[in-house]
C-alpha positions in Angstrom: -44.2 -47.7 -7.7 -40.4 -48.2 -7.7 -40.0 -50.5 -10.6 -42.6 -47.9 -12.9 -40.0 -45.3 -12.2 -36.8 -47.9 -12.9 -38.8 -48.9 -15.5 -39.4 -45.3 -16.9 -35.4 -44.8 -16.9 -34.6 -47.8 -18.4 -36.8 -47.0 -21.9 -35.7 -43.5 -21.5 -32.2 -43.6 -20.5 -31.0 -40.9 -23.6 -33.5 -38.1 -22.7 -32.8 -38.6 -18.7 -28.7 -38.4 -19.4 -29.7 -35.2 -21.2 -31.1 -33.7 -18.4 -29.1 -34.9 -16.1 -26.3 -33.9 -17.9 -28.3 -30.2 -18.1 -29.0 -29.6 -14.9 -25.5 -30.6 -12.9 -23.6 -28.1 -15.9 -26.0 -25.3 -15.4 -25.4 -25.9 -11.1 -22.0 -25.8 -12.2 -22.1 -22.9 -14.3 -24.5 -20.9 -11.7 -21.3 -22.1 -8.6 -18.5 -20.7 -11.5 -20.2 -17.5 -13.2 -20.7 -17.2 -16.7 -19.7 -14.2 -18.7 -19.7 -12.9 -22.7 -17.9 -9.9 -22.9 -18.2 -7.6 -20.3 -21.5 -9.4 -19.6 -21.8 -11.0 -16.4 -25.1 -13.9 -17.2 -24.2 -15.7 -14.4 -22.7 -14.2 -11.4 -21.5 -16.8 -9.8 -20.4 -17.8 -6.0 -18.4 -15.3 -4.5 -16.7 -15.3 -1.1 -16.9 -11.8 1.1 -14.3 -11.2 3.7 -15.7 -7.6 3.6 -16.2 -6.9 7.5 -19.6 -5.6 6.5 -20.4 -8.5 6.5 -20.6 -9.1 10.1 -22.6 -6.1 10.4 -26.1 -4.8 10.0 -27.1 -1.6 8.0 -28.7 -0.1 10.6 -25.9 -1.0 13.6 -25.3 1.8 15.6 -21.4 0.9 16.1 -20.7 0.5 11.9 -22.6 3.8 11.8 -20.2 5.6 13.7 -17.3 4.1 11.7 -18.9 5.2 8.7 -19.5 9.1 9.7 -16.3 8.5 10.9 -14.5 8.1 7.6 -17.0 10.2 5.3 -15.5 12.8 8.0 -11.5 12.1 7.4 -11.7 10.5 3.9 -11.1 6.8 5.3 -9.0 5.4 7.8 -7.2 2.7 5.3 -3.3 3.2 4.4 -1.3 1.0 2.8 2.5 1.1 2.5 5.1 0.6 -0.1 8.6 0.0 0.8 12.1 -0.3 -0.4 15.4 -1.6 0.4 18.3 0.4 -2.0 21.7 0.4 -1.5 21.4 5.1 -0.7 18.4 6.6 -0.7 19.7 9.6 -0.6 21.1 9.7 -4.7 19.4 11.1 -7.3 18.2 8.2 -9.2 16.5 6.8 -6.3 14.7 10.1 -4.7 13.4 10.7 -9.2 12.2 7.0 -8.7 10.2 7.8 -5.1 9.2 11.0 -7.3 8.2 9.2 -10.1 6.1 6.1 -7.9 4.8 8.9 -5.8 3.1 10.8 -9.0 1.5 7.5 -10.4 0.0 6.2 -6.9 -2.1 9.1 -7.0 -3.3 9.0 -10.0 -4.4 5.3 -9.0 -8.0 4.7 -7.6 -9.1 4.9 -4.7 -6.4 6.7 -4.1 -6.8 9.5 -1.3 -3.2 10.9 -0.3 0.4 9.5 -0.8 2.7 11.0 1.4 6.3 10.5 0.6 10.0 11.2 0.6 9.5 13.6 -2.3 6.2 15.8 -1.6 6.1 15.5 2.8 6.3 18.8 4.5 8.7 20.2 5.8 8.3 22.7 9.1 11.1 25.4 9.5 11.6 28.6 11.2 13.6 31.6 9.6 13.9 35.1 11.7 10.7 34.2 13.6 8.8 33.1 10.7 7.0 29.6 10.0 8.1 28.1 7.0 6.4 25.1 5.6 7.4 23.3 2.0 8.3 19.8 0.8 11.0 18.6 1.8 12.2 17.7 -1.5 10.8 21.0 -3.7 13.5 19.5 -6.1 15.8 16.0 -6.3 19.4 17.5 -6.0 22.1 16.9 -8.1 25.6 18.1 -6.1 27.0 15.7 -3.1 26.7 19.2 -0.7 22.9 19.2 -1.1 22.4 15.7 -1.1 24.3 15.7 1.9 22.5 18.5 3.7 19.0 16.9 2.6 20.1 13.2 4.4 21.0 15.3 7.1 17.3 17.1 7.6 15.7 13.5 7.0 17.6 11.5 9.2 17.5 14.6 11.8 14.4 14.6 12.0 12.2 12.3 13.9 8.5 12.5 12.1 11.0 11.0 8.6 13.1 9.1 10.7 11.8 5.5 11.3 9.1 6.4 9.2 10.1 8.1 5.6 13.1 6.5 6.1 15.4 3.9 7.8 17.2 5.7 10.2 19.9 3.9 7.7 19.1 5.7 5.0 18.8 2.8 2.9 15.1 1.9 3.0 12.1 4.7 2.4 8.7 4.5 2.8 5.5 5.8 0.6 2.3 6.2 2.5 -0.8 5.4 0.8 -4.4 6.7 2.5 -6.9 5.3 0.6 -10.8 6.6 -0.4 -13.6 5.4 2.3 -15.5 2.5 0.5 -18.7 1.7 0.0 -18.2 -1.7 0.4 -18.7 -4.1 -1.6 -17.6 -7.6 -2.1 -13.6 -8.2 -1.6 -13.0 -4.2 -2.7 -9.4 -4.7 -0.5 -8.6 -7.4 -3.1 -9.5 -5.5 -5.7 -7.1 -3.1 -4.2 -4.1 -5.5 -3.3 -4.0 -7.0 -6.6 -4.2 -3.2 -8.5 -0.8 -2.5 -6.3 0.9 -5.5 -6.6 0.5 -5.3 -10.2 1.7 -1.7 -10.2 4.9 -2.9 -7.8 5.4 -5.3 -10.6 5.4 -2.9 -13.4 7.7 -0.6 -11.2 10.0 -3.2 -10.3 12.1 -2.5 -13.5 12.6 -6.1 -13.6 14.0 -6.4 -10.0 16.1 -3.7 -9.7 13.3 -2.7 -7.0 12.1 -5.2 -4.3 8.8 -2.8 -3.1 6.8 -4.8 -0.4 3.7 -3.8 0.5 1.6 -4.2 4.5 -1.1 -2.5 5.7 -4.8 -3.5 6.9 -6.1 -3.8 3.2 -3.4 -5.4 2.1 -3.9 -8.1 4.4 -7.4 -8.5 3.6 -6.9 -8.2 0.1 -4.2 -11.2 0.4 -6.4 -13.3 3.1 -9.1 -12.8 0.3 -6.5 -14.8 -1.9 -6.1 -17.1 0.1 -9.1 -18.4 0.5 -10.6 -17.7 -3.1 -8.1 -18.9 -5.4 -6.5 -21.7 -2.8 -10.3 -23.2 -2.1 -10.6 -23.5 -5.7 -8.0 -25.7 -6.1 -9.0 -27.7 -2.6 -12.4 -27.9 -4.3 -11.1 -29.3 -7.6 -9.1 -31.6 -5.6 -11.9 -32.9 -3.4 -13.9 -33.6 -6.3 -11.5 -35.6 -8.1 -11.1 -37.6 -4.8 -15.4 -38.0 -4.9 -15.0 -39.0 -8.6 -12.6 -41.8 -7.7 -13.8 -43.1 -5.0 -17.4 -43.6 -6.5 -16.0 -45.5 -9.5 -14.0 -47.5 -7.5 -17.7 -48.4 -5.7 -19.6 -48.8 -9.1 -17.4 -49.4 -11.4 -19.4 -47.6 -14.2 -19.3 -43.7 -14.9 -22.8 -43.7 -15.7 -23.6 -44.3 -11.8 -20.6 -41.7 -10.9 -22.6 -39.5 -12.7 -26.0 -39.9 -11.0 -23.7 -40.2 -7.8 -22.6 -36.8 -8.4 -26.0 -34.7 -9.8 
């Protein structure tokens, strides 16, 4: 029996080699994925780091969490922060205001809170007045100093939206509740990092991102991008070892397939 198999392989080696290469190429394409234009031909293998994969769809804890998200419109918050010489400068506050507006226009963003749009509660003549802390960016030194004293004197803003030395500020980005899906934190992380690079003004502003979605997105980047490099290096190492053992590429190909 084995002799007949060997004789058949030797007699039709070209045909068997063709099918061997074709099957290997198909399996490799199935793992990597194939996309033509906007059409996905083979989705490929993907690493799913989302926490949905750890729960059944009917798990009571998961259903409670999803109900909480639907009622309060998401609980995931990203912090975008940067340090400058002095936040209380017209150009810096204009930058914060511009960043706030652009962040509100990004997909999956439910709310953005920054120094330029945060609500300010104060009383006048027995009345409670609610307004934005920065309705207009101050242009004169007296108005800017008044804003500084108000912001740094309020514990709701100090060490939350503004550092106590007035040199760093943070923007809070609350995300919409997500239906899940594979690696949506990675998508949001890549989107915000690209946004920061675009708005850095050639390195004038050094932005920093923090929050659970960013942590999960970076974890996904490490376990997918880095793993791709590691798997590639392992594959090359295996090919070298097989060639040193067999000294013929045909045997290497057969062993890998």
